[in-house]
N, C-alpha and C positions, 0 to 999 in steps of 0.2 A: 736661855740654854741654846736655842737654835743659833743665835748670833755668836755665841761662844764657840760652837762647832765650826762656823765659818772662819772665825778668828784663828782657831787652832789649825785649820786646814791651810790658811794663808801662812801662818808661822812655820808650818812644816815645809811648805814650798820655799820659804825664805831660808830655812835651815840648809836645804840642799844647795843653796847659792852661796853659802859662806865661803869666803876666800876668792870668789869669782868677781871679776871686774864688770860692773854694770854701767854701760854707757847710755847716753841720751836716746840713741836709736832703739836699743833693746827695751829701755824703760817705757817708751811711748809707743813703739811700733811692733815689738816682738816679730820682726820682719821675717816672712816666709817660713814660719814655724808651725802653723796649725793645719792639721789634716781636716778632711771634710766632716768627720764625726765631731771633733772639737768645735769646729765652726758652727755646725748645726745646733749643738747645745748652747753655744755662746750667743748666737743670734736669737735663739729662742728665749733663753733666760734673760738676756738684756732687754728684749722687747716685751716680754710678758710680765710686766710689773703688777703690783697689786691694784693698779688702775683697772685691770680686767674685771675684778670682782665688783667694782663700783660702776665704771663707765659702761662696760658691755652689758651688765645687767640693767642699767638705767636705759640704755638704748632698746633692750628687749621690752621694757615696760612702755616706752614711748612709740616705738616704730615697728614692733613685731618682727616677724620672720624676715621680711625684706631688709629691715634695718640691721638685724644681726648678720645677715648674709653680706650686706654692704661692709660691715665692720670686718668680717672675715677676709673679704677681698682687699680692704684697705690696709691690713697689716702685711699682706703679701706683696702688694705693688712696689713699695720701697725696696724690698729685697730683689725684685725682678729688675728694677732700674739699676740698682747697685751692681748686680751681676752683669748687666749689659755694659755698664760704664767701666767696670773694674779692669778689663784688659787694656783699655785705652790709658787709664790712670797709671796702672802698674808699669806699662811700657814707657810712657812719656815722663812719668814722675816716679822713678824707682826709689827715690828717697823720701817720698811723700808720707805724711802722717794723718793729716786732716784735709777737709775740703778747701780750707784757706790756702793750702800749698798750691792748689790749682789756680786760685784767684791771683796770687801775688808772685807766682813763679816767673822768673825772668826768661825772655826769649826774644827772637827777632820779629820785626813787624814792618811790612812795606805796603804800599798802596796796590790795589789791583786795577788792571785795565779793563776788567769785564764785570762791572758792578751788578749786572742783572742775571748772573748765573743762578741756577736752581738752588734755592735755599735747602730744600729737603735732600737733594742729592748730596750736597756738601756735608750736611750733618751726618748722613749715613756713611759716607766714605771716610770721613775723619782724617783725610790725607790731603796735602797740597796738590793742586791741579797742575800738572807739568805744562799744560798748554798756556796757562796764564802766568805762571811763575818762571818757567824755564829751568827749574832746579829739581824737578821730580819730587821725591819725598825727603830730600835733604833739608836740614834745618837752616833757616836764614841766618847768616852771620853779618848782615848789614847793620851796623850800629848807628842809630840816628844821633848819638851823643858825640860822635867824632866830628871834628870841624868840617871836613869835606863830606857833603851828602853822599851817601852810598859807599863810603870807604869801607871795604870789607875787612873784618877781623881775620886773623889766622883761623883755619878750620879746626885746629887741635885734633887732627886725625879723624874728623867726623864726616869726611866726604867733601864734595865740592861746596864752595861758598856761593852765595847769591851774586849774580852778575851785577856790577855797579850800574849797568844800564837800567836796572829796575827802579832805581831812585833817580828821578829827574825833576825838572821844574814842574812838569805837568802832573807827575805822580810822586810827590815828596814822601819820604819815609815818615812813619808815625812817631810822634814824640814820646810814646809810652814804651817802656822796656819791660813792663809786666803784662800779664794777660789782661788783667782788669785794673791793676794799680792800687795804690794805698787807700784811696778814698772808698772804693767799693769794698776792698778787703776789710777795712775798719767797720763799715756799715754792716756787712754780712756777719762779721765776728760778733757785733753787738746783738744782732738778731739770733744768732746761734747760741750765744750765752744766755739770752733771755729765754729762749725755748728750753734749754737744758735746765735753767733755774726753775722755770714753771713745772717742768717734768719732775724735778727733784722735790719741789714743794708738794706736788700732787701725790708722789709716792709716800712722802712722810705723812701727808694728810691721810692717806689710805691706811697706813699701819696704825696711826693714832686712833682713827675712827673705828677700825676693826677691833682693836684690843679693848677700847672703851665699851663698844656695844656688846662684845661677847663675854667680857670679864668684869666690867664695871670699873676698871682702873682708869686713872687719869691718862689722857693721851700723851702728855708731855714725856712720861718715862720711856715708852717704846720709841717715840720720835727721837729723843736724845740718844738712847742706846743704839738705835740703828745708824744714825748719823755718825756718831763717834767711832763705832767699831768699823764700819765700812771705810771711813776716812783713814783710820789707823792702818789697815792692811793695804788699801789701795795706794796710800802715800808711800809706804815702805817698799812695796814690791812692784808698783806700776802696772802696766798692762799684762805682763806675764802672770802675775798673781790673780788679777781680775779674770783672766781667761781660765785659769785653773779652778777658781771658785765657781765660775759659771757652769762648769761641767757637773759639779756636785749639786749646785742649786737647780740646774736645769732638770736633772733626773728627779729631784725631790718635788719640784713644782709640777711636773707632769704627773707623777704617780699620785701625789696628794690631792691635786685638783680633780683628777678623774675619779678617785675613790670618794672624795667629798661630794661631788655632784651625784654620783650613783647612790650614795648614802642618803642624800637629801630626798631624792625621789622615793627611796625605800621607806623612810621614816615619816615623811610629811604626806598625809593622805590628800589626794585630789580625786574628784569625781571622774568616772570613766569618760574619756574624750573631752576632758575639761578644757584643754587648750583650743580645741576646734570649736566647741560649743560656745565658749566665752568670747571668741573672736580675737583673742590676744595674739594669735599667730597669723591672723589674716594678712594678706598682701594689700596694703593701702597706699593711697597717694602720699600720705605722710611718711610711710616707710620708704618709698622711692626717693623722696626729698632727702631723708636722713642718710640713705645709702650713698647718694651722689655727694652730699656734703662730706661724709666721712672718708670716702675714697680720696677726694681732693685734699681734704684737711690733713689726714694722717700721712699721705704721700708727701705733701709739701713740707710738713714739719720734720719728718724723719730724715729727709735729705739734708737737714742742717744738724743732725745728731753726730757729733764728733766721734762718739763711741762706735757708731756703725762704721764710719770711715776708717777708723783705726784698724778694724778687722779686715778691711779690704786688703791692706798691705800686710797684715799678719797671716793671711792665707798662704799656704805652701806654694800654690800655683793657681792658675785660672780655673783648672778643673776642680780643685778643692773648693774654690769660691762658689762655683756653679752647684756642685753637689751639696755643699753646706747650706746654701740658700734654699735649695729644694727641700732638704731635711727640715730646716727651721720653719719653712712655710707650712709644711704638712702638720707639724706639731702645733703651730700657732692657730691654724684653722680649727683643729680639734678642740683646743681650749676655748677659743672664742665662741664656737657654736654651743658647747656644753654650758658655759656660763650664761650665754644669751637665752637659752631655753629656760634656765633657772629664773631669769628675769621675767620671762613671759608667764611662767608658773606663778610668780609672785602676784602678777596682776589678777590672775584667776582666783587666787586665795584672798587677797586683801582689797582688790578693787580700787575704788576711788580714794580710799584712805591714804594711798601712796602719794596722791597729788594735792589733797586738801583735807583739813584747813592748812596744813604745812606740807611743803614739797619735800618728800623724803624718798623719792623713787630711786635715788642713787644708793640707798641702803637696802634695796629690795632683796638682794641675795642673802644679806645678813639677817633679815627678818626670818627667812626660812631656816637658816642655819641655827638661829637662836632657839628654834623649837625642838632641835635635836638634843640628844643626851649630852652631858658635859664632855665626855670623851671626844665626841665629834667636834665640839666647839674648840677643844684643844688642837685637834687636827687642823681646823680652819685657821687658828692663830699661827700655827707653825707654817702652814702654806702661805699665809699672808706675809710673814716675816721673810720667808725664802724669796718670795716675789720681789719684795721691796729691796732686800739686800742685793739681789742679782742686778737690778736696774740701777740702784743708787751707786754702787761702786763703779759701774760703767759710766754713769753721768759724771761722777767726781773725777775719774781719770780722764774722761773726755774734755772736761772743763780745763784741767791742768794742761792737757795736750794743746788745746786751742790757744791758751794764754802763752804757752811756751813757743808758739809759732813766731812770736817776736823774739828774734835771736838775741836781743839785748836783755831779755828777761831770763834770769836763772831759773832752773827747775824748782829750787827751794822757794823762790818768790812766787812762782806759779802755784805751787802747793799752798802757800800761805793765803793767796788771794782766793783760791778754791775753798779753803776753810772759812774764810770770811763770808763767802756766798752762802754757806750752809746756815749762817745765823739768821738772816731774814727768811730763808726757806723754812726753818724750824718755827719761827714766829708765825708765818703764814699758815703752816700746817695746824697750829693750835686753833685757828679760826674755824676749821672744819667746813670749808666751802665746797661747792660741787666740783668734783674732780673733772668732770666733762666740760664745765664752763671754763675752768682754768686752761685746759688743753685747747679749746676752740679759739680763745683769744690769741694764744701763741701761734696756732695754726693759720690764722688770718695773715699774720706777718709773713709766714713762710710762703703762703699762696701768692702774696703780692711780690715776692722776690725771686722765686725759684726759676721761672721761665727765662728771664733775662740771663741768669747765670748758666742755665742749661744751654742756651743759645751760644755760649762761649765755645761749644764744640763745633759750631760753624765759624770758620776762620775769618769770615767777613765781619763778625760782630765787633763793633767799635766799643771800647771801654766806656766812653761817655754816653753812648746810646744805651748801654746796659744800665748805667747809673740812672739815666733819665727814665728808663723803663721801671726800675725799682721804685723810684719816687712816685711815678704816675700810678703804679700799682697800689701804693699806700693811699694816695689821693682817691683812687677809685673806691677803696673800702670805706673811707670816711663819707664820700658823696653818696654811696649806695645806702648806708645806714641813715644818713640824713633824709634822703628821699623816701626811704622806707618808713621813717618816723612820721613824715608828713602824710603819707598814704594810709598808714595804719592807726596813728595816734593824733594826727592833725598838728604835729609839732616836730621839727627837725631835731630839737633838743632832746625830745623823748626818744627818738631813734638812736641818737648818738649815746644816750645814757645806757642803751642795751649793751654796748660794748663793755661796760663796767659791771653789768649785772649778770643774771643768769641768762645765757644765750640759749634760745629755743632751737633745738636741733632740727625741728620740722618747719622752721620759719622760712617763708619765701624770701625775706630780705637776706637772711644768712646764706641761702642757696645762691641768690643773685650775686652776693659779694664774693663767694668762693668761685663762681664761674667767671665773673667779669674781671676780677683782679688779675688772674694769670693771663687771660686773653688780652686785656688792654696793655698790661706791662710788656707782654711779648710783642704786640703790634707796634708799640712805640720803639722798642729795641730794634726790630727788623727795619722799620722805615728809617730810623736814624742811621742805621748801619749802611743802608743802601744809598743814602744821600751823601755820606762822607766816604770817599775812597779809602779803604783800609784792608789790610790782610795780615793776619797773624801767621807766622811761618813755623811755629813750633817752639818747644821749650829748650832752653839752654841747660847744659849740664851744671851741676853744683858740686862744689868741693865737699869733702867729708866734714861733717859737723864736729865741733869740739865737744869733748866730754865734760859735762859739768854735774853729772849725777853722782852723789856721794857713793862710794863703793862700800859693799858689805864685807866686812872682814872678821875673821875669827881669831885674829892675833890679840894677845893680851898686852896691856900697857906695862 
């Protein structure tokens, strides 16, 4: 019934669009249309999937108050970074849709005569240095593809062109015409698709597990229903419909979750001062490890979430983006803290039975809910479905947007591939694996890749140095787990096997991997960029994109 409501809401939105022409840009970007209230609810609903009821409660059982606090910080940091980067992206890539537009966008590139300038200063300024380039903030129009090195293209009314003197035998122009080029773009697109696929599988796992535990029904029915209905309305209406349903879902998720947690503490009796006396809320070393891992992991992965990036360009302006991020952050922190405390309460009530003989800590919140009257379990099911639907439609639309970044791929083809991705996600969801473990595997890939791409804001970052950094980051993850396996289990094979099993959030090996991967990948990128003279001079303008989204019409045949 809840899914039917969302479907009807989406259809009502589509009804208002009858007869209007829907182009590719509107379908994927809804450019400059969302005020701060809509963005707050959209970021909140898209980020607060049903994983919260599983993963956050699980962290509460494992890592106590410090772990939950770390998770609360972790969900906010990606929004802070997006808010910081958004003005740069919206200014330099006004036609952008996803993160890959930044990676593959064409622009000018020349060598620099001062390779040892301050890295930090250039990242902060985000503008060409007039001392080293001689062209102030103008975009470089020197095209290395022209026969004569340094032959300037016409400026097309965008100000002065780069002086030909900048390209010489001593400082030749760079052979890449994109910021990072096709190889890095493909590599990052694969990681982004993998992360969103894992996220989708985790959400479908959540709705299946919740419904099975609370009602006894087979998980396949809610998994299929959620996938099909969200695919239906997100494919028909694109991002505008997803944004509209986010507002409905966001309000429902907030109200139902708050009411549900308050009801849980009202109906389930705990001894006075139980959380304090049991030690479940104590600040521990494991809690600190978990907090650090979660902050790095969630930040790294969410920066590859195409659905988040779509909303950067959907914001009405930078002010709306700032206020929307603040609003979403406040709402997310409230929900994470409430559910985390529920997990700590579960440890007080059920003790070691959550961890042995079978590990069921990820079901901690639902064990408490299951003790409540039937009406409350119905509320829990509705809240779970709302959470899953709000994140699933964002992921499905984000996948299609990422695939459509390939201009040779029609929107209908991107939609078809997205539908195909849902099939293995549904199969994986029926296995009922730990949601937290699924996320951590995808998070490791993000942590190994994010810093080299973020260093692209430093115009000295060389595309091949960034690629080398990404690869070295992955190698670092593998080596760290191999060494950890030798130290903990006496076997590198045992350590590597942990990558495919239940990853322990409080493991020292996991902490080392999440710290070393971004540090080493960034170090390789910076050193490689300083060795090879290079400077990216800005992004070139792009022509308007062709329309290939089928229009919605109310005309009769």
